[in-house]
N, CA and C atoms as an extended XYZ file, in Angstrom:
588
Properties=species:S:1:pos:R:3:atomname:S:1:resname:S:1:resid:I:1 pbc="F F F"
N         0.805       -1.115        0.125 N   MET     1
C        -0.192        0.084        0.213 CA  MET     1
C         0.682        1.474       -0.169 C   MET     1
N         1.922        1.062        1.009 N   LYS     2
C         2.517        2.416        1.077 CA  LYS     2
C         3.383        2.723       -0.302 C   LYS     2
N         3.903        1.643       -0.999 N   LYS     3
C         4.942        1.661       -1.988 CA  LYS     3
C         3.875        1.990       -2.853 C   LYS     3
N         2.732        1.958       -3.012 N   THR     4
C         1.893        2.005       -4.203 CA  THR     4
C         1.364        3.278       -4.312 C   THR     4
N         1.070        3.573       -3.032 N   LEU     5
C         0.824        5.540       -2.541 CA  LEU     5
C         2.261        6.383       -3.719 C   LEU     5
N         3.403        5.819       -2.906 N   ILE     6
C         4.832        6.663       -3.313 CA  ILE     6
C         4.419        6.726       -5.362 C   ILE     6
N         4.569        5.059       -5.412 N   VAL     7
C         4.691        5.240       -6.730 CA  VAL     7
C         3.457        6.281       -8.016 C   VAL     7
N         2.025        5.927       -6.820 N   GLY     8
C         1.236        6.924       -7.672 CA  GLY     8
C         1.567        8.181       -7.878 C   GLY     8
N         1.980        9.038       -6.279 N   MET     9
C         2.417       10.385       -6.771 CA  MET     9
C         3.409       10.829       -7.613 C   MET     9
N         4.270        9.761       -7.819 N   LEU    10
C         5.612       10.408       -8.486 CA  LEU    10
C         4.995       10.060       -9.983 C   LEU    10
N         3.970        9.164      -10.269 N   GLY    11
C         3.215        9.110      -11.673 CA  GLY    11
C         2.364       10.540      -11.824 C   GLY    11
N         1.701       10.720      -10.529 N   VAL    12
C         1.032       12.199      -10.713 CA  VAL    12
C         2.047       13.335      -11.208 C   VAL    12
N         2.664       13.493      -10.500 N   LEU    13
C         3.710       14.340      -10.265 CA  LEU    13
C         4.635       14.303      -11.786 C   LEU    13
N         5.066       13.187      -12.363 N   LEU    14
C         5.427       13.620      -13.962 CA  LEU    14
C         5.169       13.260      -14.909 C   LEU    14
N         3.955       12.786      -14.237 N   GLY    15
C         2.751       12.767      -15.831 CA  GLY    15
C         2.418       13.979      -15.789 C   GLY    15
N         2.152       14.526      -14.756 N   GLY    16
C         1.218       16.102      -14.846 CA  GLY    16
C         2.200       16.822      -15.884 C   GLY    16
N         3.870       16.895      -15.384 N   VAL    17
C         4.977       17.461      -15.829 CA  VAL    17
C         4.751       17.644      -17.150 C   VAL    17
N         4.688       16.037      -17.679 N   ALA    18
C         5.221       15.669      -19.098 CA  ALA    18
C         4.179       15.689      -20.063 C   ALA    18
N         2.416       15.829      -19.607 N   GLY    19
C         1.335       15.938      -20.198 CA  GLY    19
C         1.228       17.502      -20.486 C   GLY    19
N         1.662       18.251      -19.550 N   ALA    20
C         1.162       19.638      -20.163 CA  ALA    20
C         1.897       20.067      -20.822 C   ALA    20
N         3.748       19.589      -20.548 N   GLY    21
C         4.363       20.077      -21.718 CA  GLY    21
C         4.322       19.550      -23.186 C   GLY    21
N         3.356       18.333      -23.148 N   ALA    22
C         3.048       17.748      -24.458 CA  ALA    22
C         2.195       18.768      -25.217 C   ALA    22
N         1.084       18.895      -24.003 N   GLN    23
C        -0.161       19.857      -24.132 CA  GLN    23
C         0.144       21.049      -24.829 C   GLN    23
N         1.182       22.091      -24.178 N   ALA    24
C         1.272       23.117      -24.548 CA  ALA    24
C         2.007       23.246      -25.646 C   ALA    24
N         3.227       22.208      -26.438 N   GLN    25
C         3.854       22.497      -27.274 CA  GLN    25
C         4.832       23.725      -27.589 C   GLN    25
N         4.711       24.534      -26.097 N   THR    26
C         5.417       25.494      -25.948 CA  THR    26
C         6.820       25.923      -24.870 C   THR    26
N         7.580       26.559      -25.094 N   PRO    27
C         8.680       26.722      -23.926 CA  PRO    27
C         8.240       27.428      -22.840 C   PRO    27
N         8.913       26.748      -21.659 N   ASP    28
C         8.809       27.597      -20.579 CA  ASP    28
C         8.891       28.502      -20.331 C   ASP    28
N         8.413       29.517      -19.440 N   THR    29
C         8.650       30.921      -19.281 CA  THR    29
C         8.891       31.694      -18.187 C   THR    29
N         9.656       32.469      -17.503 N   ALA    30
C         9.690       32.776      -16.356 CA  ALA    30
C         8.332       32.868      -15.710 C   ALA    30
N         8.520       33.194      -14.239 N   VAL    31
C         7.408       32.799      -13.609 CA  VAL    31
C         7.163       34.072      -12.659 C   VAL    31
N         6.226       35.094      -13.088 N   VAL    32
C         6.332       36.908      -12.077 CA  VAL    32
C         5.954       37.073      -10.835 C   VAL    32
N         5.358       35.907      -10.391 N   LYS    33
C         5.681       36.128       -9.088 CA  LYS    33
C         6.151       34.775       -8.142 C   LYS    33
N         7.399       34.567       -8.591 N   PRO    34
C         7.482       32.951       -8.135 CA  PRO    34
C         7.910       32.340       -6.799 C   PRO    34
N         7.598       33.256       -6.060 N   THR    35
C         8.151       33.432       -4.343 CA  THR    35
C         6.811       33.051       -3.497 C   THR    35
N         6.611       32.078       -2.571 N   SER    36
C         5.088       32.144       -2.075 CA  SER    36
C         5.616       31.504       -0.740 C   SER    36
N         5.140       32.224        0.338 N   ILE    37
C         4.879       31.866        2.100 CA  ILE    37
C         3.659       31.825        1.976 C   ILE    37
N         3.777       30.573        2.888 N   LYS    38
C         1.461       30.536        3.939 CA  LYS    38
C         2.161       30.027        5.376 C   LYS    38
N         1.297       30.270        5.866 N   ILE    39
C         1.071       30.016        7.412 CA  ILE    39
C        -0.068       29.472        7.985 C   ILE    39
N        -0.390       28.511        8.357 N   GLY    40
C        -1.556       27.515        8.824 CA  GLY    40
C        -1.738       26.771        9.978 C   GLY    40
N        -2.271       25.785        9.807 N   ALA    41
C        -2.350       24.658       10.866 CA  ALA    41
C        -1.887       23.454        9.826 C   ALA    41
N        -1.237       22.497       10.906 N   PHE    42
C        -1.610       20.777       10.351 CA  PHE    42
C        -2.078       20.028       11.662 C   PHE    42
N        -2.799       19.016       10.980 N   PHE    43
C        -3.488       18.466       11.966 CA  PHE    43
C        -3.031       16.803       11.496 C   PHE    43
N        -2.450       16.386       12.415 N   PRO    44
C        -1.855       14.953       12.592 CA  PRO    44
C        -2.857       14.261       12.485 C   PRO    44
N        -2.964       12.901       11.909 N   SER    45
C        -4.046       12.013       11.481 CA  SER    45
C        -3.287       10.755       12.521 C   SER    45
N        -2.323       10.999       13.445 N   ASN    46
C        -2.180        9.853       14.001 CA  ASN    46
C        -2.326        9.955       15.417 C   ASN    46
N        -3.599        9.181       16.017 N   GLY    47
C        -4.007        9.088       17.541 CA  GLY    47
C        -2.923        9.691       18.235 C   GLY    47
N        -1.719        8.892       18.342 N   THR    48
C        -0.332        8.707       19.647 CA  THR    48
C        -0.265        9.797       19.350 C   THR    48
N         0.209       10.578       17.791 N   VAL    49
C         0.732       11.553       17.709 CA  VAL    49
C        -0.111       12.784       18.663 C   VAL    49
N        -1.319       12.769       18.296 N   LYS    50
C        -2.044       13.828       18.580 CA  LYS    50
C        -2.297       14.091       20.232 C   LYS    50
N        -1.967       12.505       20.992 N   SER    51
C        -2.117       12.309       22.549 CA  SER    51
C        -1.009       13.495       23.125 C   SER    51
N         0.169       13.002       22.149 N   ALA    52
C         1.694       13.523       22.904 CA  ALA    52
C         2.040       14.786       22.650 C   ALA    52
N         1.185       15.395       21.677 N   THR    53
C         1.063       16.888       21.494 CA  THR    53
C         0.097       17.594       22.058 C   THR    53
N        -0.615       18.153       20.650 N   HIS    54
C        -2.040       18.561       20.463 CA  HIS    54
C        -2.612       18.346       19.209 C   HIS    54
N        -3.689       18.058       18.983 N   ASN    55
C        -4.856       17.780       17.556 CA  ASN    55
C        -4.023       19.118       16.371 C   ASN    55
N        -3.782       20.112       16.977 N   THR    56
C        -3.815       21.042       15.605 CA  THR    56
C        -2.314       21.611       15.974 C   THR    56
N        -1.438       21.766       15.019 N   TRP    57
C        -0.043       22.231       15.051 CA  TRP    57
C        -0.112       23.548       14.472 C   TRP    57
N         0.968       24.030       14.475 N   PHE    58
C         1.583       25.231       13.767 CA  PHE    58
C         2.785       24.865       12.119 C   PHE    58
N         2.053       25.796       11.217 N   ARG    59
C         2.696       25.094        9.761 CA  ARG    59
C         3.358       26.417        9.073 C   ARG    59
N         3.839       26.390        8.634 N   ALA    60
C         4.623       27.435        7.707 CA  ALA    60
C         5.467       26.913        6.504 C   ALA    60
N         5.301       27.620        5.369 N   GLY    61
C         5.987       27.199        3.962 CA  GLY    61
C         6.527       27.886        3.681 C   GLY    61
N         7.439       27.896        2.606 N   ILE    62
C         7.916       28.829        1.500 CA  ILE    62
C         7.909       27.627        0.303 C   ILE    62
N         7.825       28.461       -0.800 N   ASP    63
C         7.802       27.674       -2.265 CA  ASP    63
C         9.246       28.545       -3.260 C   ASP    63
N         9.566       28.373       -4.435 N   TYR    64
C        10.122       28.848       -5.511 CA  TYR    64
C         9.453       28.441       -6.745 C   TYR    64
N         8.782       28.761       -7.781 N   ALA    65
C         8.715       28.133       -8.679 CA  ALA    65
C        10.055       28.667       -9.770 C   ALA    65
N        10.168       27.522      -10.502 N   PHE    66
C        11.346       27.961      -10.643 CA  PHE    66
C        11.330       28.020      -12.540 C   PHE    66
N         9.551       27.649      -13.204 N   ALA    67
C         9.227       27.703      -14.430 CA  ALA    67
C         7.837       27.619      -14.631 C   ALA    67
N         7.246       28.043      -15.416 N   LYS    68
C         6.058       27.723      -15.800 CA  LYS    68
C         5.598       27.440      -17.573 C   LYS    68
N         4.641       26.597      -18.160 N   THR    69
C         4.683       26.358      -19.095 CA  THR    69
C         3.944       27.685      -19.723 C   THR    69
N         3.464       27.966      -20.897 N   THR    70
C         3.146       29.111      -21.569 CA  THR    70
C         1.582       29.153      -22.206 C   THR    70
N         0.989       27.544      -21.402 N   SER    71
C        -0.484       27.057      -22.085 CA  SER    71
C        -1.201       28.378      -21.262 C   SER    71
N        -2.181       28.276      -21.741 N   THR    72
C        -3.560       28.958      -21.045 CA  THR    72
C        -4.022       28.217      -19.762 C   THR    72
N        -3.722       27.126      -19.389 N   ASN    73
C        -3.531       26.491      -18.035 CA  ASN    73
C        -2.062       25.928      -17.650 C   ASN    73
N        -1.724       27.079      -16.981 N   PRO    74
C        -0.142       26.688      -16.476 CA  PRO    74
C         0.150       25.570      -15.730 C   PRO    74
N         1.218       25.339      -15.623 N   LEU    75
C         1.898       24.404      -14.791 CA  LEU    75
C         2.950       24.766      -14.349 C   LEU    75
N         3.282       24.889      -13.033 N   LEU    76
C         4.908       25.260      -12.419 CA  LEU    76
C         4.975       24.292      -11.674 C   LEU    76
N         6.563       23.926      -11.954 N   THR    77
C         7.301       23.133      -11.366 CA  THR    77
C         7.898       24.529      -10.096 C   THR    77
N         8.084       23.964       -8.270 N   SER    78
C         8.956       24.545       -7.643 CA  SER    78
C         9.596       23.868       -6.604 C   SER    78
N        10.219       24.039       -5.899 N   GLY    79
C        10.831       24.073       -5.241 CA  GLY    79
C        10.163       24.226       -3.546 C   GLY    79
N        10.090       23.202       -2.857 N   TYR    80
C         9.435       23.735       -1.522 CA  TYR    80
C        10.214       23.195       -0.195 C   TYR    80
N         9.652       24.025        0.855 N   VAL    81
C        10.132       23.499        2.310 CA  VAL    81
C         9.337       23.948        2.942 C   VAL    81
N         8.316       22.553        4.250 N   ASP    82
C         7.151       22.787        5.031 CA  ASP    82
C         7.667       22.608        6.261 C   ASP    82
N         7.149       23.353        7.100 N   TYR    83
C         7.317       23.173        8.389 CA  TYR    83
C         6.387       23.038        9.108 C   TYR    83
N         5.841       21.598       10.100 N   ALA    84
C         4.692       21.493       10.960 CA  ALA    84
C         5.280       21.485       11.987 C   ALA    84
N         5.066       22.309       13.274 N   GLY    85
C         5.303       21.187       14.567 CA  GLY    85
C         4.752       21.735       15.966 C   GLY    85
N         4.806       21.110       16.986 N   SER    86
C         3.865       21.342       18.167 CA  SER    86
C         4.586       21.029       19.393 C   SER    86
N         4.213       21.409       20.351 N   SER    87
C         4.850       21.182       21.796 CA  SER    87
C         3.306       21.350       22.801 C   SER    87
N         3.472       20.433       23.823 N   GLY    88
C         2.687       19.966       24.707 CA  GLY    88
C         2.912       18.505       24.829 C   GLY    88
N         2.586       18.643       26.734 N   ASN    89
C         2.315       17.598       27.439 CA  ASN    89
C         3.990       17.226       27.534 C   ASN    89
N         4.710       17.975       27.580 N   GLY    90
C         6.124       17.911       27.732 CA  GLY    90
C         6.696       17.165       26.640 C   GLY    90
N         6.001       17.063       25.554 N   ASN    91
C         6.541       16.356       24.154 CA  ASN    91
C         6.532       17.321       23.170 C   ASN    91
N         7.798       17.716       22.525 N   ASN    92
C         7.848       18.335       21.022 CA  ASN    92
C         8.080       17.389       20.077 C   ASN    92
N         7.431       17.995       18.549 N   ALA    93
C         7.697       17.033       17.739 CA  ALA    93
C         7.332       18.081       16.622 C   ALA    93
N         8.087       17.944       15.403 N   SER    94
C         8.251       18.455       14.146 CA  SER    94
C         8.260       17.958       12.972 C   SER    94
N         7.598       18.062       11.807 N   LEU    95
C         7.583       17.755       10.689 CA  LEU    95
C         7.855       18.482        9.433 C   LEU    95
N         9.391       18.355        8.818 N   ILE    96
C         9.879       19.301        7.786 CA  ILE    96
C        10.035       18.423        6.363 C   ILE    96
N         9.019       19.268        5.701 N   GLY    97
C         9.809       18.454        3.845 CA  GLY    97
C        10.180       19.507        3.239 C   GLY    97
N        10.951       18.641        1.998 N   ILE    98
C        11.981       19.704        1.643 CA  ILE    98
C        11.690       18.684       -0.007 C   ILE    98
N        11.607       19.570       -0.833 N   GLY    99
C        11.182       18.570       -2.142 CA  GLY    99
C        10.647       19.553       -3.589 C   GLY    99
N        10.262       18.609       -4.280 N   VAL   100
C        10.056       19.422       -5.528 CA  VAL   100
C         8.478       19.244       -6.043 C   VAL   100
N         7.943       20.181       -6.252 N   ALA   101
C         6.136       20.141       -6.448 CA  ALA   101
C         5.866       20.692       -8.232 C   ALA   101
N         4.700       20.312       -8.261 N   ALA   102
C         4.125       20.487       -9.719 CA  ALA   102
C         2.708       21.427       -9.394 C   ALA   102
N         2.479       22.310       -9.931 N   ARG   103
C         0.843       22.986       -9.450 CA  ARG   103
C         0.314       23.418      -10.808 C   ARG   103
N        -0.660       23.089      -11.366 N   ASP   104
C        -1.419       22.965      -12.428 CA  ASP   104
C        -2.699       24.271      -12.458 C   ASP   104
N        -3.270       25.055      -12.849 N   TYR   105
C        -4.121       25.692      -12.701 CA  TYR   105
C        -5.395       25.344      -13.888 C   TYR   105
N        -6.395       25.551      -13.231 N   PHE   106
C        -7.642       25.301      -13.694 CA  PHE   106
C        -8.068       26.085      -14.848 C   PHE   106
N        -7.846       27.457      -14.547 N   THR   107
C        -8.134       28.858      -15.545 CA  THR   107
C        -7.112       29.594      -15.924 C   THR   107
N        -6.935       30.621      -16.507 N   THR   108
C        -5.883       31.353      -17.243 CA  THR   108
C        -5.959       32.334      -15.973 C   THR   108
N        -4.369       32.321      -15.719 N   ALA   109
C        -4.326       33.677      -14.759 CA  ALA   109
C        -5.142       34.909      -14.675 C   ALA   109
N        -5.993       35.014      -13.608 N   ALA   110
C        -6.523       36.823      -13.614 CA  ALA   110
C        -7.751       36.944      -14.350 C   ALA   110
N        -7.455       36.379      -15.902 N   THR   111
C        -8.646       36.208      -16.522 CA  THR   111
C        -8.943       35.293      -16.786 C   THR   111
N        -9.338       34.235      -16.113 N   GLY   112
C        -9.767       32.859      -16.153 CA  GLY   112
C       -11.258       33.184      -16.164 C   GLY   112
N       -11.639       31.575      -16.204 N   ALA   113
C       -13.597       31.948      -16.255 CA  ALA   113
C       -14.092       31.215      -14.813 C   ALA   113
N       -13.334       32.002      -14.162 N   ASN   114
C       -14.031       32.037      -12.684 CA  ASN   114
C       -13.651       33.509      -11.956 C   ASN   114
N       -13.414       34.400      -13.204 N   ALA   115
C       -13.332       35.832      -13.048 CA  ALA   115
C       -14.733       36.231      -11.869 C   ALA   115
N       -14.197       37.330      -10.548 N   VAL   116
C       -15.514       37.497      -10.173 CA  VAL   116
C       -15.552       39.231       -9.584 C   VAL   116
N       -16.009       39.525       -9.877 N   GLY   117
C       -16.217       40.994       -9.876 CA  GLY   117
C       -15.375       41.888      -11.093 C   GLY   117
N       -15.570       43.152      -10.641 N   SER   118
C       -14.301       44.036      -11.158 CA  SER   118
C       -13.237       43.517      -10.185 C   SER   118
N       -12.337       43.692      -11.001 N   GLY   119
C       -10.575       43.633      -10.273 CA  GLY   119
C       -10.440       42.527       -9.179 C   GLY   119
N       -11.214       41.102       -9.451 N   THR   120
C       -11.128       39.957       -8.697 CA  THR   120
C       -11.134       38.808       -9.193 C   THR   120
N       -10.274       38.167       -9.225 N   SER   121
C       -10.642       36.591       -9.635 CA  SER   121
C       -10.083       35.371       -8.642 C   SER   121
N       -10.609       34.348       -9.092 N   VAL   122
C       -10.438       33.376       -8.459 CA  VAL   122
C        -9.630       32.200       -9.334 C   VAL   122
N        -8.514       31.919       -9.141 N   ASN   123
C        -7.708       30.831      -10.101 CA  ASN   123
C        -7.524       29.656       -9.129 C   ASN   123
N        -8.158       28.610       -9.766 N   PRO   124
C        -8.097       27.352       -8.615 CA  PRO   124
C        -6.738       26.351       -9.193 C   PRO   124
N        -6.269       25.441       -8.299 N   TYR   125
C        -5.455       25.045       -8.826 CA  TYR   125
C        -5.084       23.219       -8.133 C   TYR   125
N        -4.019       22.476       -8.417 N   ALA   126
C        -3.985       21.188       -7.538 CA  ALA   126
C        -2.290       21.151       -7.801 C   ALA   126
N        -1.827       20.116       -6.905 N   GLY   127
C        -0.456       19.787       -6.939 CA  GLY   127
C        -0.365       18.852       -6.840 C   GLY   127
N         0.566       18.285       -6.414 N   ALA   128
C         1.639       17.201       -6.002 CA  ALA   128
C         2.914       17.484       -5.632 C   ALA   128
N         3.926       17.020       -4.581 N   GLY   129
C         5.039       16.971       -4.618 CA  GLY   129
C         5.582       16.145       -3.771 C   GLY   129
N         7.138       15.705       -3.834 N   ILE   130
C         7.610       14.678       -3.699 CA  ILE   130
C         8.940       15.011       -3.084 C   ILE   130
N         9.530       14.829       -2.020 N   GLY   131
C        10.829       15.046       -1.494 CA  GLY   131
C        11.253       14.158       -0.186 C   GLY   131
N        11.923       14.952        0.445 N   VAL   132
C        12.825       14.290        1.791 CA  VAL   132
C        11.679       14.864        3.154 C   VAL   132
N        11.184       13.974        4.001 N   TYR   133
C        10.629       14.439        5.351 CA  TYR   133
C        10.916       14.040        6.270 C   TYR   133
N        11.227       15.174        7.322 N   ILE   134
C        12.089       14.828        8.504 CA  ILE   134
C        11.405       14.588        9.767 C   ILE   134
N        10.642       13.532       10.675 N   ALA   135
C         9.672       13.853       11.429 CA  ALA   135
C        10.337       13.616       12.417 C   ALA   135
N        10.559       14.348       13.577 N   HIS   136
C        11.147       14.474       14.873 CA  HIS   136
C        10.433       14.740       16.149 C   HIS   136
N        10.613       13.756       17.121 N   GLY   137
C         9.875       13.798       18.252 CA  GLY   137
C        11.026       13.411       19.574 C   GLY   137
N        10.215       14.749       20.426 N   SER   138
C        11.501       13.951       21.898 CA  SER   138
C        10.162       14.585       22.881 C   SER   138
N        10.949       13.661       24.175 N   GLY   139
C         9.783       13.906       25.480 CA  GLY   139
C        10.448       12.455       25.946 C   GLY   139
N         9.931       12.700       27.494 N   SER   140
C        10.498       11.829       28.531 CA  SER   140
C        11.465       11.352       28.509 C   SER   140
N        12.464       12.371       28.529 N   GLY   141
C        14.078       11.971       27.950 CA  GLY   141
C        14.758       11.236       27.023 C   GLY   141
N        13.466       11.119       25.709 N   SER   142
C        14.040        9.929       24.780 CA  SER   142
C        13.848       11.195       23.676 C   SER   142
N        14.456       10.784       22.847 N   SER   143
C        14.202       11.724       21.350 CA  SER   143
C        14.617       10.614       20.249 C   SER   143
N        13.494       10.927       18.836 N   VAL   144
C        13.898       10.242       17.972 CA  VAL   144
C        13.636       10.921       16.723 C   VAL   144
N        14.109       10.634       15.660 N   THR   145
C        14.163       11.245       14.301 CA  THR   145
C        14.310       10.478       13.304 C   THR   145
N        13.163       10.759       12.175 N   SER   146
C        13.184        9.587       11.141 CA  SER   146
C        13.083       10.754        9.669 C   SER   146
N        13.694        9.893        8.930 N   THR   147
C        14.132       10.742        7.613 CA  THR   147
C        14.002        9.682        6.693 C   THR   147
N        12.843       10.390        5.674 N   GLN   148
C        12.494        9.195        4.391 CA  GLN   148
C        11.993        9.829        3.438 C   GLN   148
N        11.327        9.425        2.312 N   LEU   149
C        10.713        9.796        1.209 CA  LEU   149
C         9.277       10.067        1.806 C   LEU   149
N         8.585       10.891        1.220 N   GLY   150
C         7.136       11.513        1.261 CA  GLY   150
C         6.709       12.337        0.420 C   GLY   150
N         5.347       13.190        0.841 N   GLY   151
C         5.109       13.746       -0.526 CA  GLY   151
C         3.875       14.559        0.401 C   GLY   151
N         3.334       15.497       -0.846 N   LYS   152
C         2.199       16.118       -0.809 CA  LYS   152
C         1.357       16.019       -1.712 C   LYS   152
N        -0.170       16.216       -1.560 N   VAL   153
C        -1.017       16.488       -2.323 CA  VAL   153
C        -1.861       17.715       -1.764 C   VAL   153
N        -2.259       18.548       -2.608 N   PHE   154
C        -2.607       19.971       -2.366 CA  PHE   154
C        -4.084       20.660       -3.404 C   PHE   154
N        -4.702       21.372       -2.997 N   LEU   155
C        -6.132       22.020       -4.197 CA  LEU   155
C        -5.965       23.333       -3.854 C   LEU   155
N        -5.692       24.323       -4.155 N   GLY   156
C        -5.927       25.899       -3.342 CA  GLY   156
C        -6.812       26.897       -4.939 C   GLY   156
N        -6.747       28.012       -4.254 N   ALA   157
C        -7.491       28.939       -5.459 CA  ALA   157
C        -6.361       30.179       -4.625 C   ALA   157
N        -5.780       31.048       -5.956 N   GLU   158
C        -5.557       32.164       -5.711 CA  GLU   158
C        -6.327       33.186       -5.980 C   GLU   158
N        -6.421       34.432       -5.440 N   LEU   159
C        -6.817       35.515       -5.061 CA  LEU   159
C        -6.350       36.611       -5.412 C   LEU   159
N        -6.429       37.153       -6.733 N   ASN   160
C        -6.156       38.655       -7.474 CA  ASN   160
C        -4.722       38.233       -7.706 C   ASN   160
N        -4.423       37.156       -7.937 N   THR   161
C        -2.807       36.627       -8.229 CA  THR   161
C        -1.826       36.473       -7.407 C   THR   161
N        -2.160       36.907       -5.902 N   GLY   162
C        -0.990       37.339       -4.682 CA  GLY   162
C        -1.435       36.626       -3.656 C   GLY   162
N        -2.698       36.899       -3.214 N   PRO   163
C        -3.190       35.712       -2.198 CA  PRO   163
C        -3.431       34.564       -2.149 C   PRO   163
N        -3.338       33.917       -1.712 N   PHE   164
C        -4.003       31.860       -2.002 CA  PHE   164
C        -4.291       31.867       -0.811 C   PHE   164
N        -5.356       30.733       -0.741 N   ILE   165
C        -5.316       29.480        0.216 CA  ILE   165
C        -5.549       28.368       -0.254 C   ILE   165
N        -5.122       27.449        0.951 N   GLU   166
C        -4.335       25.981        0.231 CA  GLU   166
C        -4.518       24.935        1.469 C   GLU   166
N        -5.013       23.489        1.250 N   VAL   167
C        -5.419       22.483        2.029 CA  VAL   167
C        -4.506       21.418        1.074 C   VAL   167
N        -4.272       20.672        2.006 N   GLY   168
C        -3.631       19.357        1.515 CA  GLY   168
C        -3.281       18.186        2.860 C   GLY   168
N        -2.600       17.470        2.247 N   TYR   169
C        -2.265       16.172        2.566 CA  TYR   169
C        -1.031       15.903        2.952 C   TYR   169
N        -0.130       15.893        3.721 N   ASP   170
C         1.434       15.290        3.659 CA  ASP   170
C         1.265       13.852        4.108 C   ASP   170
N         2.232       13.223        3.181 N   ILE   171
C         1.958       11.754        3.449 CA  ILE   171
C         3.482       11.359        3.606 C   ILE   171
N         3.815       10.582        5.048 N   VAL   172
C         5.025       10.440        4.997 CA  VAL   172
C         4.290        8.507        5.578 C   VAL   172
N         4.592        7.967        4.493 N   PRO   173
C         4.074        6.342        4.693 CA  PRO   173
C         5.103        5.445        5.796 C   PRO   173
N         6.025        5.656        5.847 N   LYS   174
C         6.774        5.003        7.037 CA  LYS   174
C         6.370        5.081        8.581 C   LYS   174
N         6.091        4.195        9.210 N   SER   175
C         6.019        4.295       10.583 CA  SER   175
C         7.207        4.016       11.470 C   SER   175
N         7.224        5.018       12.312 N   PHE   176
C         8.678        4.443       13.126 CA  PHE   176
C         8.166        4.523       14.797 C   PHE   176
N         9.737        3.960       15.571 N   SER   177
C         8.901        4.308       17.109 CA  SER   177
C         9.036        4.989       17.536 C   SER   177
N         8.446        5.546       18.879 N   VAL   178
C         8.736        6.483       19.452 CA  VAL   178
C         8.091        6.175       21.056 C   VAL   178
N         9.018        5.685       21.821 N   ALA   179
C         8.448        5.573       23.320 CA  ALA   179
C         7.906        4.252       23.200 C   ALA   179
N         8.484        3.202       22.556 N   GLY   180
C         7.723        1.812       21.921 CA  GLY   180
C         6.401        1.967       21.323 C   GLY   180
N         6.055        3.086       20.954 N   SER   181
C         4.787        3.335       19.758 CA  SER   181
C         5.444        3.423       18.823 C   SER   181
N         4.267        2.840       17.635 N   SER   182
C         4.403        3.009       16.307 CA  SER   182
C         3.776        4.144       15.581 C   SER   182
N         4.354        5.135       15.023 N   ILE   183
C         3.564        6.080       15.042 CA  ILE   183
C         3.822        6.609       13.193 C   ILE   183
N         3.192        7.648       12.721 N   ARG   184
C         2.966        8.015       11.183 CA  ARG   184
C         3.181        9.616       11.583 C   ARG   184
N         3.731       10.305       10.445 N   ALA   185
C         3.825       11.670       10.615 CA  ALA   185
C         2.901       12.481        9.652 C   ALA   185
N         1.915       11.654        9.006 N   ASP   186
C         0.877       12.230        7.817 CA  ASP   186
C         0.026       13.035        8.502 C   ASP   186
N        -0.506       14.003        7.635 N   GLY   187
C        -1.891       14.685        8.822 CA  GLY   187
C        -2.275       15.899        7.483 C   GLY   187
N        -3.693       15.890        7.681 N   PHE   188
C        -4.093       17.663        6.473 CA  PHE   188
C        -3.171       18.544        6.853 C   PHE   188
N        -3.121       19.381        6.480 N   ASP   189
C        -3.250       20.873        6.756 CA  ASP   189
C        -4.072       21.976        6.080 C   ASP   189
N        -4.042       23.274        6.307 N   ALA   190
C        -4.906       24.221        5.817 CA  ALA   190
C        -4.231       25.569        5.887 C   ALA   190
N        -3.965       26.368        4.934 N   SER   191
C        -2.854       27.329        4.990 CA  SER   191
C        -3.594       28.422        4.299 C   SER   191
N        -3.203       29.719        4.564 N   VAL   192
C        -3.443       31.074        3.942 CA  VAL   192
C        -1.903       31.537        3.227 C   VAL   192
N        -2.300       32.087        2.646 N   GLY   193
C        -0.555       32.655        1.832 CA  GLY   193
C        -0.596       34.024        0.598 C   GLY   193
N         0.619       34.167        0.714 N   TYR   194
C         0.874       35.553       -0.442 CA  TYR   194
C         2.356       35.068       -1.360 C   TYR   194
N         1.722       35.508       -2.723 N   ARG   195
C         2.927       35.394       -3.709 CA  ARG   195
C         3.673       36.493       -4.202 C   ARG   195
N         4.783       35.984       -4.249 N   PHE   196
C         5.502       38.186       -4.712 CA  PHE   196
C         6.447       37.286       -5.398 C   PHE   196
């Protein structure tokens, strides 16, 4: 199941990049607002993790878009660093993801079919990423760190080509042991951010 999930994510990511390039038949171009920052909440899905820390963790992230296709529905490739962390009940936990992602827009930027009112537009997108995920937990005199291949899937919407909202799921498929308990660091997230 875990291997299937990772292979599926790779397929979606690589298929999206290859498909967009084949469909567009145009070269990549520079991104006008390549840097994205976001803050929000991370909701771990593992019950042991939640009871050891909190149900809701702080989340922050940054990504940089390298290039985009020049098609009417652009696909952007980027590098990202995501962080989620919590302290509670005498324990500390964090999850850091470093990887590459692809973001595909459903409409044309700023003038898409989803234009709302004068000077306002909503541009929905979906994406996936894959990278190295570092999960860390400490408490009760013990500490453990697990570094493994993981990924993320996400949906979002840009508002006026600057602010955006995004929801997603971080996939860290390999369980690891903390104080005798087997845990996973997967979880949902919700963020708001800005591109510049």
